[in-house]
DRENDO-1510 file (C-alpha; in Angstrom, 1 decimal, always signed):
<recs>
REC; n; res; u; v; w
REC; 1; MET; +18.3; -13.0; +3.2 .
REC; 2; ILE; +14.8; -12.4; +1.9 .
REC; 3; ARG; +12.4; -9.5; +1.7 .
REC; 4; LEU; +8.8; -10.2; +2.8 .
REC; 5; SER; +5.9; -7.8; +2.3 .
REC; 6; ALA; +2.4; -8.7; +3.4 .
REC; 7; LEU; -1.2; -7.4; +3.0 .
REC; 8; VAL; -2.9; -7.9; +6.4 .
REC; 9; GLU; -6.4; -7.1; +7.6 .
REC; 10; CYS; -6.3; -4.6; +10.4 .
REC; 11; GLY; -9.0; -5.8; +12.7 .
REC; 12; THR; -8.3; -9.6; +12.7 .
REC; 13; ARG; -4.7; -9.4; +11.5 .
REC; 14; ALA; -5.6; -12.1; +9.0 .
REC; 15; LEU; -3.0; -12.6; +6.2 .
REC; 16; ILE; -4.6; -11.7; +2.8 .
REC; 17; ASP; -1.6; -12.0; +0.6 .
REC; 18; ALA; +2.2; -11.9; +0.7 .
REC; 19; ALA; +5.1; -11.3; -1.6 .
REC; 20; LEU; +8.5; -12.9; -1.0 .
REC; 21; GLY; +11.7; -12.3; -2.9 .
REC; 22; PRO; +15.4; -11.7; -2.6 .
REC; 23; TRP; +16.7; -9.0; -0.3 .
REC; 24; THR; +17.7; -6.9; -3.3 .
REC; 25; GLN; +14.1; -6.7; -4.6 .
REC; 26; ALA; +12.6; -3.3; -3.8 .
REC; 27; GLU; +9.8; -3.1; -1.3 .
REC; 28; GLU; +7.9; -0.9; -3.7 .
REC; 29; SER; +7.7; -3.6; -6.3 .
REC; 30; GLN; +6.5; -6.1; -3.7 .
REC; 31; CYS; +3.8; -3.7; -2.5 .
REC; 32; THR; +2.7; -3.1; -6.1 .
REC; 33; ALA; +2.4; -6.8; -6.7 .
REC; 34; LEU; +0.2; -7.2; -3.5 .
REC; 35; CYS; -2.4; -4.9; -5.1 .
REC; 36; ARG; -3.5; -8.1; -6.9 .
REC; 37; ALA; -5.4; -9.1; -3.8 .
REC; 38; LEU; -7.3; -5.8; -3.4 .
REC; 39; ARG; -11.0; -5.7; -4.1 .
REC; 40; PRO; -13.5; -2.9; -4.5 .
REC; 41; GLY; -14.6; -1.6; -1.1 .
REC; 42; MET; -11.3; -2.4; +0.6 .
REC; 43; LEU; -9.3; +0.4; +2.2 .
REC; 44; LEU; -5.5; +0.2; +1.8 .
REC; 45; LEU; -3.6; +1.9; +4.6 .
REC; 46; ALA; +0.0; +2.6; +3.5 .
REC; 47; ASP; +2.8; +4.4; +5.4 .
REC; 48; ARG; +5.0; +7.1; +3.9 .
REC; 49; GLY; +7.6; +4.6; +2.9 .
REC; 50; SER; +5.1; +3.1; +0.4 .
REC; 51; LYS; +5.2; +5.9; -2.0 .
REC; 52; GLY; +5.3; +5.9; -5.8 .
REC; 53; PHE; +3.0; +6.3; -8.7 .
REC; 54; ALA; +3.1; +2.6; -9.6 .
REC; 55; LEU; +1.6; +1.6; -6.2 .
REC; 56; ALA; -1.1; +4.3; -6.4 .
REC; 57; ARG; -2.0; +3.3; -10.0 .
REC; 58; SER; -2.1; -0.4; -9.1 .
REC; 59; ALA; -4.3; +0.2; -6.1 .
REC; 60; ALA; -6.7; +2.6; -8.0 .
REC; 61; ALA; -7.1; +0.0; -10.8 .
REC; 62; THR; -8.7; -2.4; -8.2 .
REC; 63; CYS; -11.3; +0.2; -7.2 .
REC; 64; ALA; -10.0; -0.1; -3.6 .
REC; 65; GLN; -9.5; +3.1; -1.6 .
REC; 66; LEU; -6.0; +4.2; -0.8 .
REC; 67; LEU; -5.1; +6.2; +2.4 .
REC; 68; ARG; -1.4; +6.9; +2.6 .
REC; 69; ARG; +0.7; +8.8; +5.1 .
REC; 70; MET; +3.0; +11.1; +3.1 .
REC; 71; SER; +6.1; +13.1; +3.7 .
REC; 72; ALA; +5.6; +16.8; +4.1 .
REC; 73; ASP; +7.7; +17.5; +1.0 .
REC; 74; LEU; +5.4; +15.6; -1.4 .
REC; 75; PRO; +2.2; +17.0; -2.9 .
REC; 76; ALA; -1.0; +15.4; -1.8 .
REC; 77; CYS; -4.2; +14.7; -3.7 .
REC; 78; ARG; -6.2; +15.8; -0.6 .
REC; 79; THR; -4.9; +16.6; +2.8 .
REC; 80; LEU; -7.0; +15.4; +5.8 .
REC; 81; SER; -6.7; +17.3; +9.0 .
REC; 82; PRO; -8.0; +16.3; +12.5 .
REC; 83; ASP; -10.8; +18.9; +12.0 .
REC; 84; SER; -12.1; +17.6; +8.7 .
</recs>
Protein backbone atom coordinates (compact mmCIF):
# COMPACT_ATOMS: atom_id res chain seq x y z
CA MET A 1 0.00 0.00 0.00
CA ILE A 2 1.10 3.57 -0.68
CA ARG A 3 0.20 7.02 0.59
CA LEU A 4 -0.31 9.77 -1.98
CA SER A 5 -0.71 13.47 -1.19
CA ALA A 6 -1.25 16.02 -3.94
CA LEU A 7 -1.19 19.77 -4.41
CA VAL A 8 -4.02 20.61 -6.79
CA GLU A 9 -5.27 23.91 -8.25
CA CYS A 10 -8.86 24.50 -7.11
CA GLY A 11 -10.36 26.05 -10.24
CA THR A 12 -8.97 23.78 -12.95
CA ARG A 13 -8.04 20.83 -10.72
CA ALA A 14 -4.63 20.81 -12.38
CA LEU A 15 -2.02 18.73 -10.57
CA ILE A 16 0.79 20.99 -9.35
CA ASP A 17 2.88 18.48 -7.38
CA ALA A 18 2.53 15.11 -5.65
CA ALA A 19 4.31 13.16 -2.93
CA LEU A 20 4.27 9.38 -2.96
CA GLY A 21 5.57 7.09 -0.24
CA PRO A 22 4.92 4.00 1.84
CA TRP A 23 1.65 3.75 3.76
CA THR A 24 3.63 4.13 7.00
CA GLN A 25 4.82 7.61 5.98
CA ALA A 26 2.89 10.34 7.78
CA GLU A 27 0.61 12.54 5.69
CA GLU A 28 2.01 15.58 7.49
CA SER A 29 5.52 14.92 6.18
CA GLN A 30 4.18 14.55 2.63
CA CYS A 31 2.24 17.82 2.90
CA THR A 32 5.32 19.60 4.22
CA ALA A 33 7.32 18.26 1.25
CA LEU A 34 4.66 19.56 -1.16
CA CYS A 35 5.38 23.10 0.03
CA ARG A 36 8.35 23.00 -2.38
CA ALA A 37 5.88 23.76 -5.19
CA LEU A 38 4.31 26.81 -3.53
CA ARG A 39 5.13 30.27 -4.89
CA PRO A 40 4.50 33.81 -3.66
CA GLY A 41 0.91 34.86 -4.34
CA MET A 42 -0.50 31.33 -4.08
CA LEU A 43 -3.17 30.54 -1.49
CA LEU A 44 -2.83 27.15 0.18
CA LEU A 45 -6.13 25.77 1.49
CA ALA A 46 -5.61 23.06 4.08
CA ASP A 47 -8.13 21.08 6.11
CA ARG A 48 -7.97 20.54 9.85
CA GLY A 49 -6.15 17.25 9.38
CA SER A 50 -3.19 19.16 7.93
CA LYS A 51 -2.01 20.65 11.18
CA GLY A 52 1.41 21.13 12.60
CA PHE A 53 4.07 23.75 12.92
CA ALA A 54 6.30 22.18 10.25
CA LEU A 55 3.64 22.64 7.57
CA ALA A 56 2.90 26.23 8.59
CA ARG A 57 6.62 27.08 8.67
CA SER A 58 7.29 25.46 5.29
CA ALA A 59 4.34 27.25 3.67
CA ALA A 60 5.30 30.61 5.19
CA ALA A 61 8.86 30.27 3.91
CA THR A 62 7.55 30.28 0.33
CA CYS A 63 5.65 33.58 0.84
CA ALA A 64 2.42 31.79 -0.09
CA GLN A 65 -0.68 32.49 1.99
CA LEU A 66 -2.05 29.71 4.22
CA LEU A 67 -5.74 29.32 5.03
CA ARG A 68 -6.39 26.37 7.26
CA ARG A 69 -9.51 24.95 8.88
CA MET A 70 -8.65 24.25 12.51
CA SER A 71 -10.14 22.19 15.29
CA ALA A 72 -11.94 24.22 17.94
CA ASP A 73 -9.45 23.13 20.63
CA LEU A 74 -6.42 24.69 18.88
CA PRO A 75 -5.43 28.35 19.11
CA ALA A 76 -5.68 30.34 15.89
CA CYS A 77 -3.53 33.19 14.59
CA ARG A 78 -6.67 34.93 13.42
CA THR A 79 -10.21 33.63 13.41
CA LEU A 80 -12.38 34.56 10.45
CA SER A 81 -16.12 34.66 10.88
CA PRO A 82 -18.82 34.91 8.20
CA ASP A 83 -19.33 38.56 9.22
CA SER A 84 -15.70 39.61 8.74
